[in-house]
C-alpha positions, -999 to 999 in steps of 0.1 A, spaced: 0 0 0 13 34 -9 13 63 16 -11 91 6 -6 128 13 -25 160 7 -5 185 -14 -31 211 -25 -63 226 -12 -89 249 -28 -121 263 -13 -151 285 -21 -169 291 13 -195 315 27 -165 336 38 -153 340 2 -129 325 -23 -97 309 -12 -82 297 21 -72 332 32 -108 343 33 -119 312 51 -92 313 78 -97 351 83 -134 345 90 -126 318 115 -98 337 132 -120 367 136 -148 345 149 -173 359 124 -206 345 112 -214 340 75 -251 333 83 -277 359 72 -314 363 67 -324 351 33 -345 376 15 -374 361 -5 -376 328 14 -407 340 32 -428 334 0 -425 296 6 -455 286 26 -448 265 56 -411 273 56 -400 280 91 -362 287 86 -353 319 68 -315 318 74 -286 305 53 -249 309 48 -245 316 10 -213 318 -9 -210 346 -35 -207 336 -71 -179 355 -88 -156 352 -118 -177 324 -133 -173 339 -168 -136 331 -167 -148 296 -174 -153 293 -212 -190 294 -221 -189 260 -240 -178 244 -207 -198 266 -184 -232 259 -199 -233 224 -185 -225 237 -150 -250 247 -123 -239 268 -93 -223 239 -74 -203 227 -104 -189 262 -109 -179 262 -73 -163 228 -76 -143 238 -108 -131 270 -91 -120 251 -60 -103 224 -81 -83 251 -100 -72 266 -67 -62 232 -54 -41 223 -84 -24 257 -83 -17 253 -46 -2 219 -53 21 233 -79 6 212 -107 2 231 -140 -27 223 -163 -3 211 -190 16 188 -166 -14 168 -153 -8 131 -161 -44 128 -173 -46 90 -177 -34 86 -141 -54 115 -126 -90 113 -115 -115 131 -94 -142 121 -68 -165 150 -60 -196 145 -39 -228 164 -34 -262 159 -19 -278 161 -54 -275 180 -86 -280 217 -89 -310 226 -68 -316 258 -87 -315 240 -120 -337 212 -108 -363 237 -97 -361 255 -130 -368 222 -148 -400 216 -130 -412 252 -130 -407 253 -168 -420 218 -177 -449 212 -154 -474 240 -161 -480 227 -197 -462 193 -194 -439 205 -222 -405 189 -223 -397 210 -254 -392 240 -233 -362 225 -216 -326 233 -228 -304 202 -232 -277 217 -209 -301 216 -179 -298 178 -177 -260 181 -171 -266 206 -144 -292 184 -127 -276 150 -128 -263 138 -94 -227 134 -106 -227 169 -121 -198 183 -100 -175 153 -107 -183 152 -144 -178 189 -149 -145 191 -130 -133 161 -151 -144 177 -184 -130 211 -175 -96 196 -166 -97 170 -194 -91 141 -170 -91 105 -182 -87 87 -149 -112 75 -124 -142 99 -123 -166 92 -95 -193 109 -75 -203 102 -39 -238 112 -28 -243 106 9 -256 139 21 -233 153 48 -208 124 44 -203 130 7 -170 149 8 -154 125 33 -166 95 12 -149 112 -18 -117 117 1 -117 81 14 -123 68 -21 -94 89 -35 -72 76 -6 -80 40 -15 -74 46 -53 -40 60 -47 -27 37 -20 -37 7 -41 -18 21 -71 -48 26 -94 -42 64 -97 -13 88 -91 -33 120 -84 -69 125 -72 -89 157 -68 -114 149 -41 -140 168 -21 -175 181 -23 -198 209 -35 -232 222 -27 -255 251 -34 -279 269 -11 -316 270 -22 -349 272 -5 -358 237 -16 -326 224 1 -333 240 34 -369 230 30 -360 193 28 -346 196 63 -373 220 74 -401 195 69 -381 172 93 -380 200 119 -342 198 117 -336 235 108 -330 265 129 -360 288 130 -358 307 163 -331 331 151 -345 344 118 -341 379 131 -307 374 147 -290 351 122 -255 355 136 -267 336 167 -273 304 149 -265 276 144 -254 267 180 -235 234 180 -236 216 214 -254 246 229 -283 243 253 -303 267 231 -296 251 197 -326 245 175 -313 230 143 -290 234 114 -284 263 90 -277 253 54 -248 269 35 -230 263 2 -196 263 -15 -169 237 -24 -138 222 -10 -113 202 -32 -81 186 -21 -52 172 -42 -42 137 -30 -11 119 -43 13 92 -33 41 103 -9 68 91 -32 55 113 -60 51 143 -38 86 139 -25 100 135 -60 86 168 -71 94 185 -37 57 193 -31 44 210 0 27 184 22 -2 195 44 -7 161 60 -7 123 54 -41 105 53 -35 76 77 -70 63 84 -105 62 70 -137 45 79 -174 46 69 -204 28 84 -241 27 85 -261 28 118 -286 3 105 -312 18 129 -329 49 116 -327 72 86 -328 105 104 -318 98 140 -280 96 147 -267 66 166 -238 68 191 -227 31 188 -221 34 151 -203 67 155 -180 50 181 -174 21 157 -166 45 128 -140 66 147 -125 34 163 -120 18 129 -104 50 115 -80 50 145 -72 14 141 -62 19 104 -41 49 115 -24 26 141 -32 51 167 -49 52 201 -75 77 213 -49 95 234 -28 101 202 -55 124 188 -49 161 192 -80 175 177 -115 163 166 -133 185 141 -168 175 149 -197 171 125 -220 189 151 -247 206 130 -267 219 160 -295 194 157 -308 182 190 -303 144 184 -272 146 163 -251 168 186 -261 147 216 -252 114 200 -218 127 186 -209 141 220 -217 108 237 -197 89 212 -167 112 216 -170 110 254 -171 72 253 -140 69 232 -119 99 242 -134 112 275 -126 149 280 -90 147 270 -92 158 233 -101 193 221 -134 193 201 -149 220 180 -174 225 152 -172 251 125 -209 251 116 -215 282 139 -192 302 115 -202 289 80 -234 269 85 -237 234 72 -224 232 37 -238 197 34 -220 177 7 -191 201 8 -188 203 46 -163 174 51 -138 189 26 -142 226 36 -139 218 73 -110 194 68 -91 221 48 -97 245 78 -85 218 102 -53 213 82 -46 250 82 -52 251 120 -26 223 123 -2 244 103 -9 275 125 -9 254 158 -42 268 168 -78 254 173 -107 277 165 -137 275 188 -173 264 183 -190 297 176 -223 304 195 -215 277 220 -223 297 252 -239 271 275 -230 235 269 -261 214 269 -261 188 297 -265 161 270 -233 173 254 -210 176 284 -181 154 293 -159 163 263 -133 191 259 -153 218 241 -132 245 226 -150 278 234 -122 302 226 -92 300 204 -67 275 218 -30 273 210 -22 237 203 6 216 186 -15 193 164 -1 161 151 -32 140 145 -67 151 134 -100 133 133 -126 147 109 -162 134 114 -191 135 90 -224 119 101 -251 121 75 -289 118 74 -296 83 61 -276 68 90 -242 71 72 -210 79 91 -175 88 79 -143 96 97 -109 106 83 -77 106 102 -48 129 90 -13 131 106 11 159 102 40 149 79 73 154 96 96 137 70 94 102 83 
């Protein structure tokens, strides 16, 4: 098995384009959540808050390639370009037969899907639909468009597992490289914010609705007064490659991927399950040949749902006690769904680089159900060698990725 390292990162987040904007927002403890104008026209919609990313520079993508892209695919392409540039890989130098991408999302472009039905259904007229809309709506739209834009000929795959999508993508890329099937993989996730996306959680009473007039106070991971998640959008893409290849070209190495696991809870589609979370984290640690006490930071999934935060806190408590710092970034940038695992992992890797852990924003009073773990409630200086990143999705699907700082050994 080859050793696999991360050599490039790219991000479009609710804080802006690039890692600099993302880390400045976290460092300044800002909120990207705002009141969403126009959402009040949707009858029965309780949540009117979101964490949108700003679309910009999309016309730099040639029209013949852009017309098949919905918003989330544009975000993914822009993040992928950033990641390759960060990795020091020029477009002309990509070994295309040995380079692939795995990019996950909850679904295709929500805006485009809505446009299809609003156009077609009044008169049941398929003739009104443009052919490019199909490519924007298909569930593998982000992966397909990144591959076409970069002219990749390797493994092209899409993971669609809600909030676990990006970690599934990273785990898949990790496996493809360590088994020698590919040399380079661009992996991550993308998502776009739309009323229908938030609405799908709203009908399950999983969204935040008590803070519509004070959006910067929600979501509230692990907090006593949390009332649900806040959807956001954007994309995070990471460049993965074998350690030997990275060393040969003197690449910057953010970290080595040393463990990955995914599991189903087999119990309930919408209710998180502590036992399966413990198993998922334990399996990732076992593959990393590490013990719970070796972990320096856990970037929690923690979306601020009542059940999800409680079960994750209990799982962390059972496995780690109160000895490992834990924080969630959802209070800053909302829940970017299929992109969350990648965006938040990128932030965690940069925290490792800076030797600091940023806190869980809006965590003011730890809920009794979430006590017994080391919550980070203000910025904490910390030498970080091993990170666990969790992603626990609706549908009962869990994913955990373990990344170790590369120190030349």
